[in-house]
PAVO-546065 format. One record per residue (C-alpha): x, y, z; residue number from 1; residue in three letters. Coordinates in steps of 0.05 Angstrom, whole numbers, plus 5000, padded with zeros to 4 digits. Each point is the difference from the previous one (the first is absolute). Layout:
BEGIN
c1  c2  c3  nr  rest
X  Y  Z  NUM  ALA
...
***
This chain:
BEGIN
c1  c2  c3  nr  rest
2314  8617  2165  1  MET
5060  4958  5021  2  GLN
5027  5056  5045  3  ASN
4932  5008  5032  4  GLN
4997  4925  5013  5  GLN
5070  5000  5030  6  LEU
4989  5061  5043  7  ASN
4932  4974  5024  8  GLY
5030  4932  5016  9  SER
5059  5031  5038  10  ALA
4953  5042  5042  11  ILE
4953  4941  5013  12  ALA
5059  4956  5020  13  ASN
5027  5052  5048  14  PHE
4932  5008  5034  15  ILE
4990  4924  5003  16  ALA
5069  4989  5031  17  ASN
4987  5055  5051  18  TRP
4932  4971  5020  19  LEU
5028  4929  5003  20  ASP
5056  5021  5046  21  ARG
4950  5026  5051  22  PHE
4953  4941  4992  23  GLY
4945  5039  4966  24  GLN
5005  4976  4928  25  LEU
4946  4946  5006  26  LYS
4952  5049  5034  27  ASN
5012  5052  4946  28  PHE
4992  4948  4944  29  GLN
4935  4977  5031  30  SER
4973  5071  5004  31  LEU
5024  5014  4930  32  PHE
4966  4939  4971  33  LYS
4935  5008  5039  34  LYS
4989  5075  4989  35  VAL
5042  5033  4946  36  PHE
5006  4945  4947  37  ILE
4925  4982  4997  38  PRO
4983  5074  4993  39  THR
5052  5009  4945  40  LEU
4975  4936  4966  41  THR
4929  5027  5000  42  TRP
5023  5065  4968  43  LEU
5038  4963  4946  44  TYR
4940  4955  4987  45  GLN
4958  5062  4991  46  LEU
5052  5029  4953  47  GLN
5001  4937  4957  48  THR
4924  5001  4996  49  LYS
5002  5072  4976  50  LEU
5058  4985  4952  51  SER
4997  4925  4983  52  PRO
5049  5008  4942  53  GLN
5053  5035  5042  54  ASN
5057  4950  5009  55  PRO
5036  5043  5051  56  HIS
4938  5002  5045  57  ALA
4997  4924  4995  58  LEU
5073  4996  5018  59  HIS
4990  5042  5062  60  LYS
4942  4955  5020  61  LEU
5044  4938  4990  62  ALA
5053  5030  5045  63  LYS
4946  5012  5053  64  ALA
4978  4928  4996  65  TRP
5073  4979  5009  66  LEU
5003  5040  5065  67  GLN
4941  4958  5026  68  GLN
5034  4936  4976  69  GLU
4940  4986  4955  70  ASN
5045  4968  4950  71  TRP
4947  4971  4954  72  GLU
4963  5066  4991  73  THR
5065  5038  4993  74  ALA
5022  4951  4946  75  CYS
4936  5008  4960  76  ARG
5001  5075  5007  77  THR
5073  5005  4978  78  ALA
4984  4955  4940  79  GLN
4943  5047  4982  80  ALA
5047  5059  5001  81  ALA
5050  4963  4956  82  ILE
4944  4982  4951  83  ALA
4986  5074  4991  84  LEU
5073  5020  4995  85  ASP
5053  4945  4998  86  PRO
5057  5050  4989  87  SER
5005  5024  5072  88  VAL
5055  4961  5036  89  ALA
4973  5015  5070  90  TRP
4934  4966  4984  91  PHE
5038  4935  4988  92  HIS
5040  5011  5064  93  GLN
4935  5005  5040  94  THR
4974  4936  4967  95  LEU
5065  4967  5020  96  GLY
4988  5019  5073  97  GLU
4929  4973  4998  98  ALA
5022  4936  4967  99  ALA
5054  4990  5052  100  THR
4947  5008  5054  101  GLY
4960  4945  4967  102  LEU
5060  4955  4992  103  GLY
4992  5002  4925  104  LYS
5075  5000  4987  105  TRP
4999  4993  4925  106  GLN
4953  5060  4993  107  LEU
5042  5040  5049  108  ALA
5064  4986  4961  109  GLU
4967  5016  4934  110  GLN
4972  5066  5028  111  SER
5067  5023  5028  112  TYR
5035  4979  4937  113  GLN
4950  5039  4958  114  GLN
5011  5061  5044  115  ALA
5075  4992  4990  116  ILE
4991  4993  4925  117  ALA
4961  5065  4998  118  LEU
5049  5037  5046  119  ASP
5063  4961  5017  120  PRO
5029  5058  5041  121  ASN
4953  4996  5060  122  VAL
5034  4965  5057  123  ALA
4933  4985  5034  124  TRP
4979  4954  4943  125  PHE
5063  4958  5008  126  HIS
4989  5002  5075  127  PHE
4930  4972  4991  128  GLY
5025  4945  4954  129  LEU
5054  4982  5052  130  ALA
4948  4995  5055  131  LYS
4956  4955  4957  132  ALA
5059  4954  4988  133  HIS
5018  5000  5074  134  ILE
4929  4979  5017  135  ALA
5009  4940  4955  136  GLN
5071  4984  5025  137  GLU
5027  5013  4930  138  ASN
5064  5029  5027  139  TRP
5042  5011  4937  140  GLN
4946  5039  4962  141  PRO
4987  5039  5064  142  ALA
5073  5017  5006  143  ILE
5003  5023  4927  144  SER
4939  5045  5008  145  ALA
5026  5027  5066  146  GLY
5068  5016  4969  147  GLN
4966  5039  4944  148  GLN
4961  5041  5051  149  ALA
5064  5017  5037  150  VAL
5034  5020  4935  151  ILE
4943  5048  4985  152  LEU
4997  5028  5070  153  GLU
5068  4990  5034  154  PRO
4977  5037  5062  155  ASP
4932  4967  5007  156  GLY
4995  4965  5067  157  PHE
4943  4952  4982  158  TRP
5037  4977  4938  159  PHE
5063  4983  5039  160  HIS
4959  4967  5055  161  TYR
4960  4957  4952  162  THR
5062  4980  4960  163  LEU
5035  4982  5065  164  GLY
4940  4958  5022  165  GLU
5000  4962  4933  166  ALA
5075  4988  5004  167  LEU
4996  4973  5071  168  VAL
4942  4954  4985  169  LYS
5033  4979  4935  170  GLY
5063  4978  5038  171  GLY
5046  5055  4974  172  GLU
5020  5024  5069  173  TRP
5068  5031  4983  174  GLU
4968  5042  4945  175  THR
4943  5020  5046  176  ALA
5045  5031  5054  177  LEU
5020  5065  4964  178  PRO
4929  5009  4972  179  ILE
4969  4995  5069  180  LEU
5054  5043  5031  181  GLN
4983  5053  4948  182  LYS
4927  4993  5019  183  ALA
5019  5012  5073  184  VAL
5036  5064  4980  185  GLN
4940  5024  4961  186  LEU
4949  4984  5055  187  GLN
5034  4982  5066  188  PRO
4935  4995  5039  189  SER
4967  4943  4962  190  PHE
5008  4936  5042  191  PRO
4988  4949  4945  192  TRP
5063  5019  4963  193  THR
5040  4980  5062  194  TYR
4960  4936  5003  195  TYR
5018  4979  4929  196  HIS
5072  5023  5011  197  LEU
5001  4954  5062  198  GLY
4975  4942  4958  199  ASP
5055  5011  4949  200  ALA
5054  5003  5054  201  LEU
4972  4939  5035  202  LEU
5001  4960  4936  203  ALA
5073  5020  4991  204  LEU
5013  4973  5071  205  GLU
5017  5071  5024  206  GLN
4959  4987  5063  207  VAL
5025  5059  5042  208  ASP
4987  5050  4945  209  ASP
4932  4969  4987  210  ALA
4982  5007  5074  211  ILE
5020  5074  4998  212  ALA
4956  5011  4939  213  SER
4940  4964  5030  214  TYR
5011  5040  5064  215  GLN
4995  5065  4960  216  LYS
4933  4977  4970  217  SER
4974  4985  5071  218  VAL
5025  5067  5025  219  ASP
4958  5033  4947  220  LEU
4938  4957  5013  221  ARG
5007  4971  5070  222  PRO
4927  4977  5001  223  ASN
5005  4959  4936  224  ASN
5000  4927  5023  225  ASP
5025  4974  4933  226  TYR
5062  5044  5002  227  LEU
5013  4981  5072  228  VAL
4994  4926  4983  229  GLN
5051  5006  4944  230  ASN
5049  5034  5047  231  LEU
4990  4944  5051  232  GLU
5010  4948  4947  233  TYR
5066  5030  4978  234  ALA
5023  5000  5072  235  GLN
4977  4927  5006  236  HIS
5044  4979  4941  237  ILE
5063  5012  5042  238  ARG
4975  4952  5053  239  HIS
4974  4950  4948  240  GLN
5067  4994  4964  241  TRP
5036  4988  5066  242  GLN
4949  4947  5019  243  LYS
5009  4966  4932  244  LEU
5076  5001  5006  245  THR
4999  4971  5070  246  ASP
4954  4943  4978  247  TYR
5044  4982  4940  248  CYS
5062  4998  5045  249  ASP
4964  4955  5050  250  ARG
4972  4951  4948  251  MET
5056  4998  4950  252  ARG
5034  4938  5028  253  HIS
4940  4968  5032  254  LYS
4990  4929  4974  255  LEU
4932  4975  4978  256  SER
4968  4937  4972  257  GLY
5007  4926  5020  258  ASP
4948  5008  5055  259  GLY
5017  5071  5021  260  THR
4956  5059  4982  261  PRO
5008  5025  4929  262  LEU
5017  5072  4982  263  LYS
4941  5026  4959  264  ILE
4990  5068  4968  265  LEU
4928  5019  4984  266  MET
4992  5055  4948  267  ILE
4932  5035  4994  268  THR
4978  5058  4955  269  PRO
4961  5032  5057  270  TYR
4996  4991  5075  271  LEU
4962  4939  5026  272  PRO
4977  5041  5060  273  TYR
4950  5012  5028  274  PRO
4974  4935  4971  275  PRO
4930  5028  4988  276  ALA
4981  4964  4936  277  SER
5020  4966  4935  278  GLY
5073  4995  4982  279  ALA
5021  5034  5064  280  LEU
4971  4944  5042  281  ALA
5030  4946  4955  282  ARG
5070  5029  5004  283  MET
4994  5013  5075  284  PHE
4981  4928  5015  285  HIS
5056  4975  4955  286  GLU
5048  5043  5041  287  LEU
4973  4974  5066  288  LYS
5004  4927  4978  289  ALA
5071  5005  4973  290  LEU
5026  5040  5059  291  SER
4973  4948  5049  292  ALA
5052  4950  4972  293  GLN
5055  5042  4967  294  HIS
5040  5064  5000  295  HIS
4959  5046  4956  296  VAL
5014  5070  4974  297  VAL
4944  5041  4968  298  LEU
5021  5050  4946  299  ALA
4940  5039  4977  300  SER
4983  5058  4956  301  LEU
4946  5047  5026  302  MET
4952  5051  4971  303  PHE
5009  5054  5052  304  ALA
5062  5019  5039  305  ARG
4965  5003  5067  306  GLU
4989  4925  4995  307  GLU
5072  4990  5023  308  TYR
4971  5003  5071  309  ALA
4973  4929  4988  310  TYR
5071  4972  4999  311  GLU
4997  4995  5076  312  THR
4933  4964  4998  313  ASP
5024  4951  4947  314  LEU
5063  4984  5039  315  GLU
4956  4965  5050  316  GLN
4992  4947  4946  317  TYR
5068  4998  4966  318  CYS
5074  5014  5014  319  ASP
5003  5064  4959  320  LEU
4952  5044  4960  321  ALA
5026  5050  4950  322  ILE
4953  5047  4962  323  THR
5014  5044  4940  324  VAL
4949  5049  4969  325  PRO
4981  4995  4927  326  LEU
5015  5060  4956  327  GLY
5072  4993  4977  328  ASP
4991  4955  4941  329  ALA
5050  5008  4942  330  PRO
4972  5023  4933  331  PRO
4953  4949  4970  332  ARG
5025  4960  4940  333  GLN
4956  4994  4938  334  THR
4984  4927  5009  335  ASP
4997  5002  5076  336  GLU
4931  4988  5030  337  PRO
4974  5061  5037  338  LYS
4987  4961  5064  339  ILE
5072  4972  5001  340  VAL
5029  5069  4994  341  ASN
4951  5026  5053  342  ARG
5029  4951  5050  343  TYR
5072  5013  4980  344  SER
5042  5038  5051  345  SER
5072  5020  4998  346  ILE
5006  5007  5076  347  ARG
4967  4931  5009  348  PHE
5055  4972  4956  349  ARG
5052  5031  5046  350  LEU
4966  4966  5060  351  VAL
4998  4932  4965  352  LEU
5073  5007  4980  353  LYS
5018  5010  5073  354  ALA
4958  4939  5020  355  LEU
5041  4956  4953  356  GLN
5050  4993  5056  357  ASP
4950  4960  5042  358  VAL
5005  4940  4953  359  GLY
4926  4983  4997  360  PHE
4979  4929  4987  361  ASP
4931  5018  4972  362  ILE
4974  5065  4971  363  VAL
4925  5007  4987  364  THR
4971  5053  4954  365  TYR
4927  5019  5005  366  ASN
4969  5018  4933  367  PHE
5034  4996  4933  368  VAL
5023  5072  5001  369  TYR
5042  4986  5062  370  ALA
5036  4946  4960  371  GLY
5044  5054  4968  372  GLN
5042  4999  5063  373  TYR
5021  4926  4994  374  ALA
5064  5023  4966  375  GLU
5029  5016  5069  376  PHE
4994  4929  5026  377  PHE
5024  4952  4946  378  PRO
5027  4951  5051  379  GLN
4934  4994  5039  380  ALA
4939  4957  4989  381  PHE
4955  5052  4968  382  ASN
4924  4991  5007  383  VAL
4948  5043  4964  384  LEU
4933  5006  5036  385  ASN
4946  5019  4950  386  GLU
4937  5028  5032  387  HIS
4968  5009  4931  388  ASN
5019  4988  4929  389  ILE
5011  5074  4991  390  GLU
4995  5001  4924  391  SER
4933  4965  5004  392  GLU
4976  5054  5049  393  LEU
5021  5055  4952  394  LEU
4966  4965  4941  395  LYS
4935  4999  5038  396  ARG
5008  5073  5018  397  THR
5012  5017  4927  398  ALA
4936  4963  4980  399  GLU
4961  5038  5052  400  LEU
5029  5067  4978  401  GLN
4973  4989  4930  402  LYS
4930  5004  5028  403  GLU
5007  5061  5045  404  LYS
5060  5026  5037  405  SER
5016  5056  5049  406  ASN
5067  4971  5015  407  ILE
5039  5062  4979  408  ASN
4962  5042  5051  409  GLN
5009  4946  5053  410  LEU
5075  5001  4987  411  ALA
5000  5072  5021  412  GLN
4964  4984  5064  413  GLN
5042  4940  5022  414  THR
5071  4980  4978  415  ASP
4987  4926  5005  416  ALA
4953  5003  4939  417  VAL
5056  5025  4955  418  ARG
5023  4928  4989  419  SER
4934  4987  4964  420  PHE
5007  5057  4949  421  LEU
5010  4977  4928  422  GLU
4980  4929  5023  423  SER
4996  4970  4930  424  GLU
5071  5019  4981  425  LEU
5029  4986  5068  426  ASP
4966  4932  5003  427  ALA
5040  4979  4939  428  LYS
5065  5029  5028  429  LEU
4988  4966  5067  430  LEU
4983  4933  4969  431  ALA
5067  5003  4963  432  ALA
5035  5018  5064  433  TYR
4967  4942  5037  434  GLU
5021  4951  4945  435  ASP
5071  5027  5008  436  GLN
5005  5000  5076  437  ILE
4959  4939  5021  438  TRP
5051  4948  4975  439  PRO
5055  5033  5042  440  THR
4967  4978  5065  441  PHE
5008  4927  5019  442  PRO
4937  5005  5042  443  LEU
4937  5042  4991  444  ARG
4937  5002  5042  445  THR
4930  5020  4979  446  VAL
4933  5005  5037  447  VAL
4956  4954  4958  448  SER
5001  4940  4953  449  ASP
4976  5045  4944  450  ARG
5060  5046  5008  451  ASP
5047  4940  5002  452  ARG
4971  4974  4935  453  GLN
5010  5068  4967  454  ILE
5071  5007  5025  455  LEU
5021  4929  4984  456  ASP
4971  5005  4930  457  SER
5047  5059  4987  458  ARG
5060  4976  5040  459  CYS
5025  4928  4999  460  THR
5063  5012  5042  461  GLN
5001  4996  5076  462  GLY
4942  4981  5045  463  LYS
4935  5035  5018  464  THR
4964  4986  5066  465  LEU
4932  5024  5023  466  VAL
4999  5036  5066  467  VAL
4928  5022  5005  468  GLN
4974  5062  5033  469  ASN
4972  4997  5070  470  GLY
4973  5035  5061  471  ILE
5020  5001  5074  472  ASP
4941  4961  5027  473  THR
5025  5007  5071  474  GLN
4997  5076  5000  475  SER
4939  5007  4954  476  VAL
4940  4978  5040  477  GLN
4931  4981  4975  478  LEU
4954  5061  5005  479  LEU
4929  4994  5025  480  PRO
4949  5000  4945  481  SER
4964  5066  4987  482  ARG
4932  5015  4971  483  THR
5013  5070  4974  484  ASN
5003  5018  4926  485  LYS
5073  5022  4995  486  THR
5050  4973  4950  487  LEU
5076  5006  5006  488  ILE
5054  5003  4947  489  PHE
5070  4989  5028  490  ILE
5065  5015  4965  491  GLY
5064  5040  4992  492  THR
4968  5060  4968  493  LEU
5060  5029  4963  494  ASN
5004  4935  4960  495  TYR
4967  5007  4932  496  TYR
4961  4934  4999  497  PRO
4969  5019  5067  498  ASN
4986  5072  4978  499  ILE
4964  4972  4939  500  ASP
4963  4950  5043  501  GLY
4975  5053  5048  502  ALA
4977  5046  4944  503  CYS
4968  4943  4962  504  TYR
4961  4981  5063  505  LEU
4972  5069  5013  506  VAL
4991  5024  4929  507  GLU
4975  4937  4964  508  GLN
4976  4949  5051  509  ILE
4968  5042  5055  510  MET
4950  5036  4954  511  PRO
4969  4932  4987  512  PHE
5002  4984  5075  513  VAL
4967  5066  5018  514  TRP
4944  4987  4950  515  GLU
4983  4939  5043  516  ILE
5014  5032  5068  517  ASP
5023  5072  5006  518  SER
5019  4992  5074  519  THR
5059  4954  4988  520  ILE
5066  5033  5018  521  GLN
5073  4989  4979  522  VAL
5065  5007  5039  523  VAL
5065  5005  4961  524  ILE
5059  4990  5047  525  ALA
5075  4998  4986  526  GLY
5065  5037  4999  527  SER
5019  5062  4959  528  MET
4936  5011  4960  529  PRO
5008  5051  4943  530  PRO
4950  5057  4990  531  GLN
4962  4958  4949  532  LYS
4982  4950  5055  533  VAL
4987  5053  5052  534  LEU
4951  5034  4952  535  ASP
4957  4937  5000  536  LEU
4975  5022  5068  537  ALA
4963  5057  4968  538  ARG
4942  4952  5001  539  ASP
4976  4999  5073  540  ARG
4992  4924  4996  541  ARG
5075  4991  4988  542  VAL
5052  5009  5055  543  ARG
5075  4999  4986  544  VAL
5045  4981  5059  545  VAL
5072  5020  4984  546  PRO
5057  4964  5035  547  ASN
4960  4964  5053  548  PRO
5044  4981  5060  549  PRO
4960  4935  5008  550  ASN
4965  4973  4939  551  MET
4963  4947  5041  552  ASP
4966  5054  5041  553  GLU
4974  5034  4937  554  VAL
4978  4932  4972  555  ALA
4962  4985  5065  556  SER
4951  5055  4982  557  GLU
4982  4965  4934  558  CYS
4959  4940  4979  559  SER
5029  4981  4932  560  LEU
5067  5005  4964  561  SER
5003  5016  4926  562  VAL
5059  4988  4953  563  VAL
4979  5026  4931  564  PRO
5070  4998  4969  565  LEU
5010  5004  4925  566  ARG
5076  5003  5000  567  VAL
5048  4955  5036  568  GLY
5047  4940  5001  569  SER
5022  4952  5053  570  GLY
4948  4991  5056  571  THR
4965  5051  5043  572  ARG
5016  5001  5074  573  ILE
4939  5045  5011  574  LYS
4956  4940  4984  575  ILE
5035  4958  5052  576  LEU
4996  5057  5051  577  HIS
4925  5006  4989  578  SER
4990  4924  5007  579  LEU
5041  4999  5063  580  ALA
4957  5056  5030  581  LEU
4938  4961  4983  582  GLY
4975  5053  4953  583  LEU
4955  4970  4945  584  PRO
5035  5019  4936  585  THR
4980  5015  4928  586  ILE
5056  5002  4949  587  SER
5012  5002  4925  588  THR
5033  4938  4970  589  SER
5065  5038  4993  590  LEU
4996  5024  5072  591  GLY
5002  4929  5027  592  CYS
5044  4971  4945  593  GLU
5050  4948  5024  594  GLY
4965  4986  5066  595  LEU
4968  4933  5018  596  ALA
4931  5031  5008  597  VAL
4933  4977  4973  598  GLU
4941  5044  4980  599  ASP
4944  4992  5050  600  GLY
5043  4963  5050  601  THR
5054  5048  5022  602  HIS
4977  5064  4965  603  LEU
4957  5025  4943  604  ILE
5031  5011  4931  605  ILE
4969  5049  4950  606  ARG
5031  5039  4943  607  ASP
4949  5047  4968  608  GLU
4980  5063  5039  609  PRO
4926  4984  5001  610  ALA
5013  4928  5022  611  ASP
5048  5023  5053  612  PHE
4948  5050  5026  613  ALA
4945  4947  5003  614  ARG
5047  4954  5039  615  ALA
5012  5056  5051  616  ILE
4926  5012  5010  617  ALA
4984  4925  5004  618  GLN
5056  4984  5049  619  LEU
4981  5057  5046  620  LEU
4931  4969  5006  621  ASN
5022  4927  5008  622  ASP
5026  4989  5071  623  SER
5007  4925  4990  624  ALA
5045  5008  4940  625  LEU
5040  5053  5036  626  GLN
5013  4952  5058  627  GLU
5020  4943  4954  628  ASN
5050  5045  4964  629  LEU
5027  5025  5066  630  ARG
5014  4931  5028  631  GLN
5026  4970  4935  632  ASN
5045  5059  4985  633  GLY
5032  5001  5069  634  ARG
5011  4925  4998  635  GLN
5033  5005  4932  636  LEU
5052  5052  5022  637  VAL
5015  4964  5065  638  GLU
5013  4934  4964  639  GLN
5036  5025  4938  640  HIS
5020  5073  5004  641  TYR
5033  5012  5067  642  ASP
5066  5040  4993  643  TRP
5036  4960  5054  644  ASN
4986  4934  4966  645  GLN
5016  5028  4931  646  ILE
5067  5029  5018  647  TYR
5021  4944  5046  648  GLN
4995  4954  4939  649  GLN
5030  5053  4954  650  ALA
5061  5008  5046  651  GLU
5012  4925  4998  652  GLN
4994  4999  4924  653  GLN
5048  5059  4994  654  LEU
5053  4966  5043  655  VAL
4993  4935  4962  656  ALA
5006  5035  4933  657  GLN
5061  5038  5024  658  PHE
5033  4935  5022  659  ALA
4988  4969  4932  660  GLU
5027  5062  4964  661  TRP
5061  5002  5045  662  LYS
5015  4928  4987  663  ALA
4999  5012  4925  664  THR
5045  5061  5008  665  GLN
5051  4958  5039  666  GLN
4998  4946  4946  667  VAL
5015  5052  4947  668  ARG
5058  5026  5040  669  CYS
***
C-alpha cells in the first residue's frame, strides 16, 4: 500500500509540475474537478450503497470528497470508515487531511498521530502531521515531524521540501540550507524550493545568493507574480540598506530640541498606507502631523513584500520610510503571547540597531506588540500608542468563541486572523505582558477614557493621555441622502472583529430584516476579505466589494451604515467615517463604545438581532429621522473628531511631555 501511495504521488507530482510549467495546471485541475471527480464520486457512492459495511469503499469515497474540497463530507465519511475498521492507518490519514481542510487542527493532529501509532514507518503520515503543524505556525513540532519523514524516506523530495519550509518559517535558516539544497537536487524544476531557499539566505543577510535563488524560481515560473515580487524585493534590499546608511550618516550629528525640530522615530507593526480605514488612518495622520514639525523616520513591518513600493509614497510625508516583511520571527517562547511573537522580526531588529546612530529624541510604538523594540532606544523618550487594550479584545473574542466559532477555518483563509486563535489562553498571556511592559513607558496614549481607566487601574507608573480617533473631515464630504434600501458595512475584512461583524449581520440580523422587507440589500466593503466573507454574497441580496479604491464612492450608493460588532476595544473609526459621510448609522453598543454619541441623536443603538433588524426597517421608512441623524452626526465629527485638530493638540502634548521628561533626566544626571 505504501509503495503504491509513493509511486502514485511521484507520478502525480511529475505531471502537476509539467502542467504548471506550461501554464496548464489550473485548466487541468478545473477539468479534473468538474468532470472526472464527480463521476468517480458518484460511482463510489453507488458502491457504498451496495456495500454499506465496506470500510474500504467508504475510504475511497472520502478521498473523492477530498478532491472536491468538500471537507465536511470527507471528514464524516472517513470517520464512518474508521468506525467500521479503526485498525487501518490510511483511514486516519484521510481523516487528517479532511480535518486540516476544515481547520480542525486538534482532530488533524490526533488523526495523523493515530496513523503513526498504527504504522510509524510511513513517511507520508509524518509529512501530514508536519503540514498540519505548519498551518498552525507550530514550527518545532512541524520540524520534528518533517525530520522523521526524511529519516524514513531520505530521497523523498516532498519530505525535504516540507522540512525545509518548516525550518525557514521556524527561524532555523542555517539548518534549512542543506535540507532545501537536497530538495533542489531531488527535484530541480520545482520553483518553491528556490523561493524558500531564497528566504533562508535573505534572513542570513546573504542578499546576493538570495537574489540568485529567487531568480531561479522566476526562471521556472516567469508568470508567477508572487515569485517575481519576491525577487524584486530582494533587489530592493540593496538600495534600502544604502538609503538607511546615508540617512544615519546625515543625521548622526544633527542637533535637535530647544526650539529646533525633534528627531522622532515612529514604529508601526504594519504600513499606515494607503490610509483607507481604521488603524491605518490613525497612524498615517500621526505621521503627517509629526512630520509637519519634526524630522520623522517611519520604520514599519508589513504583511506582504510587495508593499515595499509604498516607501516612496510615504517619504512624501516623512524623512525616511523603511519597511520589513513579517515572517522571520524567532522561535516563540512558552510564556510569549502569540501576537507578540507574530510581530517579532530579526531583520527589523537589524534595521532598528542601525537607526540607533541617529540619536532619536522620541520613539513612538503603535500597539503593545511593537513595544518589544523599545530595548533599542533606552536613551530616547519612549511613547506607547495603544489603539486598543489588546488583552480585552482577546477576552471578548474568547467569550464569543464559546458560543460558536469558525476561527480555525478563517485562520487558513487569512493570516491576520491567526492572532485570535486560542484567544482565552493568549488573553491571559497578553495581559501579563501588558502589565510588564506598560510601566516601562513614561508616556502612553489611548483612544478613549474607558481605555485610560483600564490601563491606569493596572499601571500606576508613567502617564496616560487620551488621543481620540478621528476622521479627515476636509477630504470626506457629506454625501447626498438616498432613498434606496441598501445598507453598507465598512471594515478591514481580514480583521477578525470585522469578519465576525459581517457574518453576524448577514447570518443573524438580515433574516429578521428580510421577514419585514425582502428587497433590502447589503453591501460589505473593505480590504482583503477571506473566503468566508466572499461566500456571504451567495445570497443575491448581498454584495461584497473587495479592496475598493474609493470607499466613499461605494458608500454613495447606500442609504444606511450598519456596525453590528460583537468584538472590539478602543473606538471604531468606521462609525466616525459613516457620520462624516452623512450616512444614518445603526450600531451595537460595543460598536460605538467610547464615542460621544447618543442613541437617537447621532445614531441608533441596538444589540439584539431582532431589535437591530427592526431599527433598520424603521429607519429606512423615516426620512425625518434620517435627516436628523445625518446633520447631527456630521456636526459631531466636525466639532470633536477631526484628525487635524486631534493631532495638532497631540503633537503639542507630546513635545511638552518630552520637555518635562528631558528635564527630569538632566536633574538625575
